[in-house]
Structure formats: structure tokens, C-alpha cells
Backbone as XML, in Angstrom:
<?xml version="1.0"?>
<chain id="A" units="angstrom">
  <residue number="1" name="MET">
    <atom name="N" x="-15.966" y="28.687" z="20.533"/>
    <atom name="CA" x="-16.931" y="27.662" z="20.797"/>
    <atom name="C" x="-17.011" y="27.435" z="22.292"/>
  </residue>
  <residue number="2" name="LEU">
    <atom name="N" x="-18.200" y="27.526" z="22.796"/>
    <atom name="CA" x="-18.426" y="27.534" z="24.229"/>
    <atom name="C" x="-18.300" y="26.158" z="24.870"/>
  </residue>
  <residue number="3" name="TYR">
    <atom name="N" x="-18.868" y="25.138" z="24.251"/>
    <atom name="CA" x="-18.920" y="23.822" z="24.863"/>
    <atom name="C" x="-17.942" y="22.827" z="24.247"/>
  </residue>
  <residue number="4" name="THR">
    <atom name="N" x="-17.063" y="23.276" z="23.393"/>
    <atom name="CA" x="-16.234" y="22.360" z="22.619"/>
    <atom name="C" x="-14.756" y="22.692" z="22.751"/>
  </residue>
  <residue number="5" name="VAL">
    <atom name="N" x="-13.958" y="21.627" z="22.764"/>
    <atom name="CA" x="-12.510" y="21.738" z="22.798"/>
    <atom name="C" x="-11.993" y="21.275" z="21.444"/>
  </residue>
  <residue number="6" name="SER">
    <atom name="N" x="-10.850" y="21.782" z="21.044"/>
    <atom name="CA" x="-10.267" y="21.401" z="19.768"/>
    <atom name="C" x="-9.583" y="20.040" z="19.868"/>
  </residue>
  <residue number="7" name="LEU">
    <atom name="N" x="-9.719" y="19.244" z="18.834"/>
    <atom name="CA" x="-9.082" y="17.936" z="18.762"/>
    <atom name="C" x="-7.881" y="18.076" z="17.844"/>
  </residue>
  <residue number="8" name="LYS">
    <atom name="N" x="-6.681" y="17.806" z="18.362"/>
    <atom name="CA" x="-5.486" y="18.108" z="17.594"/>
    <atom name="C" x="-4.543" y="16.933" z="17.380"/>
  </residue>
  <residue number="9" name="ASP">
    <atom name="N" x="-4.500" y="15.981" z="18.302"/>
    <atom name="CA" x="-3.478" y="14.937" z="18.198"/>
    <atom name="C" x="-3.855" y="13.865" z="17.182"/>
  </residue>
  <residue number="10" name="ASN">
    <atom name="N" x="-2.857" y="13.410" z="16.452"/>
    <atom name="CA" x="-3.020" y="12.451" z="15.371"/>
    <atom name="C" x="-3.615" y="11.130" z="15.855"/>
  </residue>
  <residue number="11" name="ARG">
    <atom name="N" x="-3.272" y="10.732" z="17.047"/>
    <atom name="CA" x="-3.773" y="9.474" z="17.606"/>
    <atom name="C" x="-5.294" y="9.486" z="17.721"/>
  </residue>
  <residue number="12" name="SER">
    <atom name="N" x="-5.862" y="10.599" z="18.137"/>
    <atom name="CA" x="-7.323" y="10.709" z="18.266"/>
    <atom name="C" x="-8.003" y="10.654" z="16.902"/>
  </residue>
  <residue number="13" name="PHE">
    <atom name="N" x="-7.408" y="11.299" z="15.905"/>
    <atom name="CA" x="-7.960" y="11.252" z="14.558"/>
    <atom name="C" x="-7.949" y="9.812" z="14.030"/>
  </residue>
  <residue number="14" name="ARG">
    <atom name="N" x="-6.830" y="9.124" z="14.195"/>
    <atom name="CA" x="-6.722" y="7.746" z="13.714"/>
    <atom name="C" x="-7.706" y="6.819" z="14.424"/>
  </residue>
  <residue number="15" name="ARG">
    <atom name="N" x="-7.913" y="7.037" z="15.724"/>
    <atom name="CA" x="-8.861" y="6.234" z="16.497"/>
    <atom name="C" x="-10.281" y="6.420" z="15.956"/>
  </residue>
  <residue number="16" name="LEU">
    <atom name="N" x="-10.637" y="7.643" z="15.625"/>
    <atom name="CA" x="-11.965" y="7.903" z="15.071"/>
    <atom name="C" x="-12.131" y="7.289" z="13.686"/>
  </residue>
  <residue number="17" name="TYR">
    <atom name="N" x="-11.105" y="7.412" z="12.853"/>
    <atom name="CA" x="-11.190" y="6.844" z="11.505"/>
    <atom name="C" x="-11.359" y="5.324" z="11.554"/>
  </residue>
  <residue number="18" name="SER">
    <atom name="N" x="-10.663" y="4.672" z="12.476"/>
    <atom name="CA" x="-10.691" y="3.209" z="12.488"/>
    <atom name="C" x="-11.894" y="2.634" z="13.226"/>
  </residue>
  <residue number="19" name="SER">
    <atom name="N" x="-12.305" y="3.240" z="14.335"/>
    <atom name="CA" x="-13.350" y="2.605" z="15.138"/>
    <atom name="C" x="-14.573" y="3.480" z="15.399"/>
  </residue>
  <residue number="20" name="GLY">
    <atom name="N" x="-14.632" y="4.662" z="14.811"/>
    <atom name="CA" x="-15.784" y="5.518" z="15.028"/>
    <atom name="C" x="-16.886" y="5.278" z="14.013"/>
  </residue>
  <residue number="21" name="LYS">
    <atom name="N" x="-18.081" y="5.775" z="14.314"/>
    <atom name="CA" x="-19.182" y="5.710" z="13.355"/>
    <atom name="C" x="-19.023" y="6.870" z="12.383"/>
  </residue>
  <residue number="22" name="SER">
    <atom name="N" x="-19.522" y="6.689" z="11.148"/>
    <atom name="CA" x="-19.363" y="7.756" z="10.169"/>
    <atom name="C" x="-20.638" y="7.955" z="9.369"/>
  </residue>
  <residue number="23" name="ALA">
    <atom name="N" x="-20.769" y="9.166" z="8.854"/>
    <atom name="CA" x="-21.846" y="9.520" z="7.929"/>
    <atom name="C" x="-21.224" y="10.393" z="6.856"/>
  </residue>
  <residue number="24" name="VAL">
    <atom name="N" x="-21.665" y="10.200" z="5.618"/>
    <atom name="CA" x="-21.066" y="10.943" z="4.511"/>
    <atom name="C" x="-22.136" y="11.669" z="3.713"/>
  </residue>
  <residue number="25" name="SER">
    <atom name="N" x="-21.707" y="12.742" z="3.094"/>
    <atom name="CA" x="-22.520" y="13.481" z="2.133"/>
    <atom name="C" x="-21.568" y="13.861" z="1.003"/>
  </residue>
  <residue number="26" name="PRO">
    <atom name="N" x="-22.074" y="14.435" z="-0.082"/>
    <atom name="CA" x="-21.170" y="14.842" z="-1.165"/>
    <atom name="C" x="-20.192" y="15.951" z="-0.753"/>
  </residue>
  <residue number="27" name="TYR">
    <atom name="N" x="-20.449" y="16.622" z="0.360"/>
    <atom name="CA" x="-19.656" y="17.769" z="0.769"/>
    <atom name="C" x="-18.715" y="17.496" z="1.935"/>
  </residue>
  <residue number="28" name="MET">
    <atom name="N" x="-19.000" y="16.444" z="2.711"/>
    <atom name="CA" x="-18.179" y="16.167" z="3.897"/>
    <atom name="C" x="-18.422" y="14.753" z="4.388"/>
  </residue>
  <residue number="29" name="ALA">
    <atom name="N" x="-17.529" y="14.315" z="5.247"/>
    <atom name="CA" x="-17.701" y="13.067" z="5.988"/>
    <atom name="C" x="-17.495" y="13.407" z="7.457"/>
  </residue>
  <residue number="30" name="ILE">
    <atom name="N" x="-18.324" y="12.831" z="8.315"/>
    <atom name="CA" x="-18.220" y="13.088" z="9.748"/>
    <atom name="C" x="-17.986" y="11.760" z="10.461"/>
  </residue>
  <residue number="31" name="TYR">
    <atom name="N" x="-16.976" y="11.738" z="11.317"/>
    <atom name="CA" x="-16.654" y="10.566" z="12.133"/>
    <atom name="C" x="-16.909" y="10.919" z="13.587"/>
  </residue>
  <residue number="32" name="VAL">
    <atom name="N" x="-17.526" y="9.985" z="14.332"/>
    <atom name="CA" x="-17.925" y="10.263" z="15.709"/>
    <atom name="C" x="-17.623" y="9.066" z="16.595"/>
  </residue>
  <residue number="33" name="LYS">
    <atom name="N" x="-17.199" y="9.347" z="17.815"/>
    <atom name="CA" x="-17.031" y="8.315" z="18.829"/>
    <atom name="C" x="-17.218" y="8.962" z="20.195"/>
  </residue>
  <residue number="34" name="LYS">
    <atom name="N" x="-17.852" y="8.220" z="21.103"/>
    <atom name="CA" x="-18.034" y="8.753" z="22.460"/>
    <atom name="C" x="-16.687" y="8.882" z="23.156"/>
  </residue>
  <residue number="35" name="ASN">
    <atom name="N" x="-16.583" y="9.910" z="23.984"/>
    <atom name="CA" x="-15.408" y="10.042" z="24.836"/>
    <atom name="C" x="-15.866" y="10.022" z="26.294"/>
  </residue>
  <residue number="36" name="ARG">
    <atom name="N" x="-14.960" y="9.985" z="27.200"/>
    <atom name="CA" x="-15.323" y="9.925" z="28.621"/>
    <atom name="C" x="-15.320" y="11.302" z="29.265"/>
  </residue>
  <residue number="37" name="LEU">
    <atom name="N" x="-15.290" y="12.323" z="28.445"/>
    <atom name="CA" x="-15.276" y="13.697" z="28.940"/>
    <atom name="C" x="-16.695" y="14.250" z="28.907"/>
  </residue>
  <residue number="38" name="GLY">
    <atom name="N" x="-16.917" y="15.344" z="29.562"/>
    <atom name="CA" x="-18.243" y="15.957" z="29.550"/>
    <atom name="C" x="-18.435" y="16.927" z="28.404"/>
  </residue>
  <residue number="39" name="THR">
    <atom name="N" x="-17.405" y="17.103" z="27.591"/>
    <atom name="CA" x="-17.483" y="18.067" z="26.494"/>
    <atom name="C" x="-17.226" y="17.380" z="25.163"/>
  </residue>
  <residue number="40" name="ASN">
    <atom name="N" x="-17.578" y="18.065" z="24.107"/>
    <atom name="CA" x="-17.252" y="17.584" z="22.769"/>
    <atom name="C" x="-15.856" y="18.037" z="22.397"/>
  </residue>
  <residue number="41" name="ARG">
    <atom name="N" x="-15.205" y="17.255" z="21.546"/>
    <atom name="CA" x="-13.930" y="17.655" z="20.963"/>
    <atom name="C" x="-14.107" y="17.612" z="19.458"/>
  </residue>
  <residue number="42" name="LEU">
    <atom name="N" x="-13.777" y="18.715" z="18.794"/>
    <atom name="CA" x="-14.007" y="18.855" z="17.361"/>
    <atom name="C" x="-12.686" y="18.957" z="16.617"/>
  </residue>
  <residue number="43" name="GLY">
    <atom name="N" x="-12.554" y="18.173" z="15.560"/>
    <atom name="CA" x="-11.386" y="18.235" z="14.691"/>
    <atom name="C" x="-11.835" y="18.435" z="13.252"/>
  </residue>
  <residue number="44" name="MET">
    <atom name="N" x="-11.069" y="19.205" z="12.507"/>
    <atom name="CA" x="-11.369" y="19.471" z="11.097"/>
    <atom name="C" x="-10.209" y="18.990" z="10.243"/>
  </residue>
  <residue number="45" name="THR">
    <atom name="N" x="-10.531" y="18.386" z="9.100"/>
    <atom name="CA" x="-9.518" y="17.955" z="8.155"/>
    <atom name="C" x="-9.903" y="18.454" z="6.775"/>
  </residue>
  <residue number="46" name="VAL">
    <atom name="N" x="-8.972" y="19.174" z="6.148"/>
    <atom name="CA" x="-9.164" y="19.644" z="4.771"/>
    <atom name="C" x="-7.882" y="19.316" z="4.019"/>
  </residue>
  <residue number="47" name="SER">
    <atom name="N" x="-7.979" y="18.455" z="3.034"/>
    <atom name="CA" x="-6.824" y="17.953" z="2.304"/>
    <atom name="C" x="-6.222" y="19.020" z="1.390"/>
  </residue>
  <residue number="48" name="LYS">
    <atom name="N" x="-4.953" y="18.851" z="1.057"/>
    <atom name="CA" x="-4.298" y="19.750" z="0.107"/>
    <atom name="C" x="-4.870" y="19.601" z="-1.292"/>
  </residue>
  <residue number="49" name="LYS">
    <atom name="N" x="-5.560" y="18.502" z="-1.554"/>
    <atom name="CA" x="-6.197" y="18.300" z="-2.856"/>
    <atom name="C" x="-7.314" y="19.311" z="-3.101"/>
  </residue>
  <residue number="50" name="ILE">
    <atom name="N" x="-7.828" y="19.880" z="-2.030"/>
    <atom name="CA" x="-8.943" y="20.842" z="-2.123"/>
    <atom name="C" x="-8.484" y="22.137" z="-2.782"/>
  </residue>
  <residue number="51" name="GLY">
    <atom name="N" x="-7.290" y="22.588" z="-2.454"/>
    <atom name="CA" x="-6.799" y="23.834" z="-3.032"/>
    <atom name="C" x="-5.665" y="24.417" z="-2.207"/>
  </residue>
  <residue number="52" name="CYS">
    <atom name="N" x="-5.372" y="25.675" z="-2.480"/>
    <atom name="CA" x="-4.282" y="26.341" z="-1.763"/>
    <atom name="C" x="-4.713" y="26.633" z="-0.323"/>
  </residue>
  <residue number="53" name="ALA">
    <atom name="N" x="-3.801" y="27.173" z="0.472"/>
    <atom name="CA" x="-4.050" y="27.396" z="1.890"/>
    <atom name="C" x="-5.239" y="28.324" z="2.131"/>
  </residue>
  <residue number="54" name="VAL">
    <atom name="N" x="-5.403" y="29.314" z="1.298"/>
    <atom name="CA" x="-6.514" y="30.252" z="1.449"/>
    <atom name="C" x="-7.848" y="29.524" z="1.301"/>
  </residue>
  <residue number="55" name="VAL">
    <atom name="N" x="-7.950" y="28.681" z="0.304"/>
    <atom name="CA" x="-9.180" y="27.926" z="0.049"/>
    <atom name="C" x="-9.439" y="26.928" z="1.173"/>
  </residue>
  <residue number="56" name="ARG">
    <atom name="N" x="-8.396" y="26.234" z="1.612"/>
    <atom name="CA" x="-8.557" y="25.258" z="2.698"/>
    <atom name="C" x="-9.000" y="25.927" z="3.985"/>
  </residue>
  <residue number="57" name="ASN">
    <atom name="N" x="-8.374" y="27.048" z="4.317"/>
    <atom name="CA" x="-8.736" y="27.747" z="5.547"/>
    <atom name="C" x="-10.149" y="28.314" z="5.485"/>
  </residue>
  <residue number="58" name="ARG">
    <atom name="N" x="-10.585" y="28.810" z="4.332"/>
    <atom name="CA" x="-11.942" y="29.320" z="4.187"/>
    <atom name="C" x="-12.957" y="28.189" z="4.381"/>
  </residue>
  <residue number="59" name="THR">
    <atom name="N" x="-12.663" y="27.044" z="3.794"/>
    <atom name="CA" x="-13.542" y="25.888" z="3.941"/>
    <atom name="C" x="-13.609" y="25.447" z="5.401"/>
  </residue>
  <residue number="60" name="ARG">
    <atom name="N" x="-12.473" y="25.411" z="6.058"/>
    <atom name="CA" x="-12.417" y="25.036" z="7.472"/>
    <atom name="C" x="-13.204" y="26.019" z="8.329"/>
  </residue>
  <residue number="61" name="ARG">
    <atom name="N" x="-13.050" y="27.304" z="8.064"/>
    <atom name="CA" x="-13.776" y="28.326" z="8.825"/>
    <atom name="C" x="-15.278" y="28.207" z="8.642"/>
  </residue>
  <residue number="62" name="ARG">
    <atom name="N" x="-15.722" y="27.917" z="7.423"/>
    <atom name="CA" x="-17.157" y="27.784" z="7.157"/>
    <atom name="C" x="-17.736" y="26.583" z="7.909"/>
  </residue>
  <residue number="63" name="LEU">
    <atom name="N" x="-17.041" y="25.465" z="7.896"/>
    <atom name="CA" x="-17.530" y="24.282" z="8.601"/>
    <atom name="C" x="-17.524" y="24.494" z="10.117"/>
  </residue>
  <residue number="64" name="LYS">
    <atom name="N" x="-16.500" y="25.169" z="10.616"/>
    <atom name="CA" x="-16.437" y="25.474" z="12.037"/>
    <atom name="C" x="-17.577" y="26.402" z="12.458"/>
  </residue>
  <residue number="65" name="GLU">
    <atom name="N" x="-17.915" y="27.349" z="11.610"/>
    <atom name="CA" x="-18.992" y="28.288" z="11.906"/>
    <atom name="C" x="-20.337" y="27.574" z="11.951"/>
  </residue>
  <residue number="66" name="ILE">
    <atom name="N" x="-20.537" y="26.616" z="11.067"/>
    <atom name="CA" x="-21.781" y="25.836" z="11.098"/>
    <atom name="C" x="-21.889" y="25.101" z="12.430"/>
  </residue>
  <residue number="67" name="TYR">
    <atom name="N" x="-20.801" y="24.483" z="12.852"/>
    <atom name="CA" x="-20.823" y="23.784" z="14.137"/>
    <atom name="C" x="-21.058" y="24.772" z="15.283"/>
  </residue>
  <residue number="68" name="ARG">
    <atom name="N" x="-20.371" y="25.903" z="15.254"/>
    <atom name="CA" x="-20.473" y="26.873" z="16.345"/>
    <atom name="C" x="-21.892" y="27.401" z="16.507"/>
  </residue>
  <residue number="69" name="THR">
    <atom name="N" x="-22.557" y="27.697" z="15.395"/>
    <atom name="CA" x="-23.900" y="28.273" z="15.493"/>
    <atom name="C" x="-24.943" y="27.246" z="15.954"/>
  </residue>
  <residue number="70" name="HIS">
    <atom name="N" x="-24.672" y="25.970" z="15.736"/>
    <atom name="CA" x="-25.611" y="24.926" z="16.147"/>
    <atom name="C" x="-25.075" y="24.095" z="17.316"/>
  </residue>
  <residue number="71" name="GLU">
    <atom name="N" x="-24.082" y="24.614" z="17.994"/>
    <atom name="CA" x="-23.404" y="23.866" z="19.051"/>
    <atom name="C" x="-24.342" y="23.445" z="20.186"/>
  </residue>
  <residue number="72" name="ALA">
    <atom name="N" x="-25.298" y="24.259" z="20.525"/>
    <atom name="CA" x="-26.205" y="23.946" z="21.625"/>
    <atom name="C" x="-27.117" y="22.769" z="21.287"/>
  </residue>
  <residue number="73" name="ALA">
    <atom name="N" x="-27.303" y="22.477" z="20.014"/>
    <atom name="CA" x="-28.174" y="21.373" z="19.601"/>
    <atom name="C" x="-27.462" y="20.025" z="19.641"/>
  </residue>
  <residue number="74" name="PHE">
    <atom name="N" x="-26.141" y="20.018" z="19.815"/>
    <atom name="CA" x="-25.382" y="18.771" z="19.818"/>
    <atom name="C" x="-25.319" y="18.175" z="21.214"/>
  </residue>
  <residue number="75" name="ARG">
    <atom name="N" x="-25.382" y="16.854" z="21.288"/>
    <atom name="CA" x="-25.163" y="16.159" z="22.548"/>
    <atom name="C" x="-23.710" y="16.349" z="22.961"/>
  </residue>
  <residue number="76" name="SER">
    <atom name="N" x="-23.448" y="16.253" z="24.251"/>
    <atom name="CA" x="-22.066" y="16.408" z="24.707"/>
    <atom name="C" x="-21.452" y="15.043" z="25.015"/>
  </residue>
  <residue number="77" name="GLY">
    <atom name="N" x="-20.133" y="15.007" z="25.019"/>
    <atom name="CA" x="-19.408" y="13.787" z="25.321"/>
    <atom name="C" x="-18.970" y="13.004" z="24.097"/>
  </residue>
  <residue number="78" name="TYR">
    <atom name="N" x="-18.727" y="13.697" z="22.980"/>
    <atom name="CA" x="-18.334" y="13.018" z="21.746"/>
    <atom name="C" x="-17.073" y="13.643" z="21.160"/>
  </residue>
  <residue number="79" name="ASP">
    <atom name="N" x="-16.291" y="12.805" z="20.481"/>
    <atom name="CA" x="-15.200" y="13.277" z="19.629"/>
    <atom name="C" x="-15.758" y="13.308" z="18.218"/>
  </residue>
  <residue number="80" name="ILE">
    <atom name="N" x="-15.587" y="14.436" z="17.536"/>
    <atom name="CA" x="-16.155" y="14.628" z="16.202"/>
    <atom name="C" x="-15.038" y="15.083" z="15.271"/>
  </residue>
  <residue number="81" name="VAL">
    <atom name="N" x="-14.909" y="14.409" z="14.126"/>
    <atom name="CA" x="-13.975" y="14.843" z="13.093"/>
    <atom name="C" x="-14.763" y="15.065" z="11.810"/>
  </residue>
  <residue number="82" name="VAL">
    <atom name="N" x="-14.590" y="16.250" z="11.236"/>
    <atom name="CA" x="-15.249" y="16.604" z="9.981"/>
    <atom name="C" x="-14.181" y="16.634" z="8.893"/>
  </residue>
  <residue number="83" name="VAL">
    <atom name="N" x="-14.391" y="15.850" z="7.845"/>
    <atom name="CA" x="-13.467" y="15.800" z="6.716"/>
    <atom name="C" x="-14.158" y="16.456" z="5.529"/>
  </residue>
  <residue number="84" name="ALA">
    <atom name="N" x="-13.602" y="17.572" z="5.074"/>
    <atom name="CA" x="-14.185" y="18.299" z="3.949"/>
    <atom name="C" x="-13.855" y="17.610" z="2.639"/>
  </residue>
  <residue number="85" name="ARG">
    <atom name="N" x="-14.802" y="17.629" z="1.721"/>
    <atom name="CA" x="-14.586" y="17.102" z="0.382"/>
    <atom name="C" x="-14.501" y="18.260" z="-0.591"/>
  </residue>
  <residue number="86" name="SER">
    <atom name="N" x="-14.061" y="17.984" z="-1.803"/>
    <atom name="CA" x="-13.790" y="19.055" z="-2.764"/>
    <atom name="C" x="-15.036" y="19.858" z="-3.136"/>
  </residue>
  <residue number="87" name="ARG">
    <atom name="N" x="-16.210" y="19.261" z="-3.081"/>
    <atom name="CA" x="-17.434" y="20.000" z="-3.397"/>
    <atom name="C" x="-17.762" y="21.067" z="-2.359"/>
  </residue>
  <residue number="88" name="ALA">
    <atom name="N" x="-17.219" y="20.958" z="-1.162"/>
    <atom name="CA" x="-17.501" y="21.913" z="-0.094"/>
    <atom name="C" x="-16.934" y="23.294" z="-0.396"/>
  </residue>
  <residue number="89" name="VAL">
    <atom name="N" x="-15.945" y="23.363" z="-1.267"/>
    <atom name="CA" x="-15.283" y="24.635" z="-1.563"/>
    <atom name="C" x="-16.251" y="25.638" z="-2.182"/>
  </residue>
  <residue number="90" name="GLY">
    <atom name="N" x="-16.982" y="25.231" z="-3.191"/>
    <atom name="CA" x="-17.864" y="26.157" z="-3.888"/>
    <atom name="C" x="-19.317" y="26.075" z="-3.478"/>
  </residue>
  <residue number="91" name="ALA">
    <atom name="N" x="-19.608" y="25.300" z="-2.447"/>
    <atom name="CA" x="-20.998" y="25.085" z="-2.045"/>
    <atom name="C" x="-21.564" y="26.296" z="-1.318"/>
  </residue>
  <residue number="92" name="ASP">
    <atom name="N" x="-22.859" y="26.475" z="-1.454"/>
    <atom name="CA" x="-23.578" y="27.521" z="-0.748"/>
    <atom name="C" x="-23.582" y="27.198" z="0.752"/>
  </residue>
  <residue number="93" name="PHE">
    <atom name="N" x="-23.532" y="28.235" z="1.586"/>
    <atom name="CA" x="-23.462" y="28.036" z="3.031"/>
    <atom name="C" x="-24.698" y="27.301" z="3.559"/>
  </residue>
  <residue number="94" name="ALA">
    <atom name="N" x="-25.866" y="27.628" z="3.032"/>
    <atom name="CA" x="-27.102" y="26.970" z="3.475"/>
    <atom name="C" x="-27.080" y="25.484" z="3.128"/>
  </residue>
  <residue number="95" name="LEU">
    <atom name="N" x="-26.539" y="25.145" z="1.986"/>
    <atom name="CA" x="-26.438" y="23.751" z="1.573"/>
    <atom name="C" x="-25.451" y="22.986" z="2.452"/>
  </residue>
  <residue number="96" name="LEU">
    <atom name="N" x="-24.339" y="23.630" z="2.785"/>
    <atom name="CA" x="-23.375" y="23.010" z="3.698"/>
    <atom name="C" x="-24.008" y="22.767" z="5.072"/>
  </residue>
  <residue number="97" name="THR">
    <atom name="N" x="-24.763" y="23.750" z="5.548"/>
    <atom name="CA" x="-25.433" y="23.625" z="6.842"/>
    <atom name="C" x="-26.408" y="22.457" z="6.832"/>
  </residue>
  <residue number="98" name="LYS">
    <atom name="N" x="-27.195" y="22.361" z="5.775"/>
    <atom name="CA" x="-28.171" y="21.277" z="5.648"/>
    <atom name="C" x="-27.475" y="19.920" z="5.656"/>
  </residue>
  <residue number="99" name="ASN">
    <atom name="N" x="-26.375" y="19.782" z="4.922"/>
    <atom name="CA" x="-25.640" y="18.527" z="4.865"/>
    <atom name="C" x="-24.967" y="18.197" z="6.200"/>
  </residue>
  <residue number="100" name="PHE">
    <atom name="N" x="-24.409" y="19.203" z="6.851"/>
    <atom name="CA" x="-23.752" y="18.999" z="8.142"/>
    <atom name="C" x="-24.756" y="18.485" z="9.173"/>
  </residue>
  <residue number="101" name="LEU">
    <atom name="N" x="-25.896" y="19.161" z="9.264"/>
    <atom name="CA" x="-26.904" y="18.754" z="10.241"/>
    <atom name="C" x="-27.547" y="17.421" z="9.862"/>
  </residue>
  <residue number="102" name="GLY">
    <atom name="N" x="-27.649" y="17.142" z="8.573"/>
    <atom name="CA" x="-28.163" y="15.852" z="8.126"/>
    <atom name="C" x="-27.261" y="14.705" z="8.549"/>
  </residue>
  <residue number="103" name="CYS">
    <atom name="N" x="-25.964" y="14.893" z="8.362"/>
    <atom name="CA" x="-25.001" y="13.864" z="8.789"/>
    <atom name="C" x="-25.006" y="13.712" z="10.308"/>
  </residue>
  <residue number="104" name="ALA">
    <atom name="N" x="-25.100" y="14.830" z="11.025"/>
    <atom name="CA" x="-25.149" y="14.778" z="12.489"/>
    <atom name="C" x="-26.409" y="14.056" z="12.958"/>
  </residue>
  <residue number="105" name="GLY">
    <atom name="N" x="-27.510" y="14.257" z="12.256"/>
    <atom name="CA" x="-28.749" y="13.567" z="12.599"/>
    <atom name="C" x="-28.647" y="12.066" z="12.377"/>
  </residue>
  <residue number="106" name="LYS">
    <atom name="N" x="-27.988" y="11.652" z="11.296"/>
    <atom name="CA" x="-27.780" y="10.224" z="11.028"/>
    <atom name="C" x="-26.964" y="9.569" z="12.135"/>
  </residue>
  <residue number="107" name="LEU">
    <atom name="N" x="-26.026" y="10.309" z="12.690"/>
    <atom name="CA" x="-25.167" y="9.781" z="13.738"/>
    <atom name="C" x="-25.755" y="9.963" z="15.127"/>
  </residue>
  <residue number="108" name="GLU">
    <atom name="N" x="-26.976" y="10.487" z="15.210"/>
    <atom name="CA" x="-27.673" y="10.727" z="16.476"/>
    <atom name="C" x="-26.880" y="11.654" z="17.396"/>
  </residue>
  <residue number="109" name="LEU">
    <atom name="N" x="-26.287" y="12.671" z="16.809"/>
    <atom name="CA" x="-25.535" y="13.659" z="17.587"/>
    <atom name="C" x="-26.409" y="14.789" z="18.094"/>
  </residue>
  <residue number="110" name="LEU">
    <atom name="N" x="-27.544" y="14.986" z="17.474"/>
    <atom name="CA" x="-28.412" y="16.094" z="17.847"/>
    <atom name="C" x="-29.322" y="15.702" z="19.005"/>
  </residue>
  <residue number="111" name="LYS">
    <atom name="N" x="-29.593" y="16.664" z="19.885"/>
    <atom name="CA" x="-30.478" y="16.422" z="21.006"/>
    <atom name="C" x="-31.898" y="16.185" z="20.508"/>
  </residue>
  <residue number="112" name="LYS">
    <atom name="N" x="-32.648" y="15.449" z="21.258"/>
    <atom name="CA" x="-34.036" y="15.150" z="20.897"/>
    <atom name="C" x="-34.883" y="16.420" z="21.018"/>
  </residue>
  <residue number="113" name="GLY">
    <atom name="N" x="-35.796" y="16.589" z="20.092"/>
    <atom name="CA" x="-36.717" y="17.710" z="20.139"/>
    <atom name="C" x="-36.185" y="18.990" z="19.542"/>
  </residue>
  <residue number="114" name="LEU">
    <atom name="N" x="-34.981" y="18.960" z="18.972"/>
    <atom name="CA" x="-34.436" y="20.180" z="18.350"/>
    <atom name="C" x="-34.344" y="20.019" z="16.854"/>
  </residue>
</chain>
């Protein structure tokens, strides 16, 4: 990912969960909060309830790929956490993309005119 850094520390995740804005769909929940950096920071969460490690990693990779391919359309300067739900495992990639961008649009993460 060209414009994005990975979000890894637990404190940042907890800060987003408690005080960030959120949007939900049947396939995922997205939490967002502005940061003081010039870049986005992206974090992914996939619970053990979803399945074994292979299933969780595949789901994480699919969501990361959706973000990566549409990265230029996102505004910069935000912390973003994507929480996968159990329906995301068997969902079609196009449907996941539609839901991801829909949630991002609700949170006003997408640049105007795109």
C-alpha cells in the first residue's frame, strides 16, 4: 500500500473503538478517526469466531486488497480499523467491495468527485 501505514498497537484500536465514528454493514464494521499525520493508518480485525487461521487470513487479505485497489480515492490523515464479520467469509468479492466503499462513503472517507 503506497499511501498507508499499518496500525498495530492495541491502544490505537481501543481509541478508535471508543471515540471514533463508525459505519456498519452485514459484512464489516469500519471505525474512523482523524490523526495528525499526513497518511492513513489501516488496521484489520478478524475474530477467531470467523474460523481457522486460513479462513481469517483469507478474509483479511481480501479486505486489504479492496482498500489497496481503491486507496487513491480515500482522503488522507485518518486512522481506519476494519472489523470483519462472519458473513464476509463466504461473500462475493464484488459484494464486499460495494459494502466497503458504501461504509467509507457514509464516513466521508472518499474524496469528492470520485
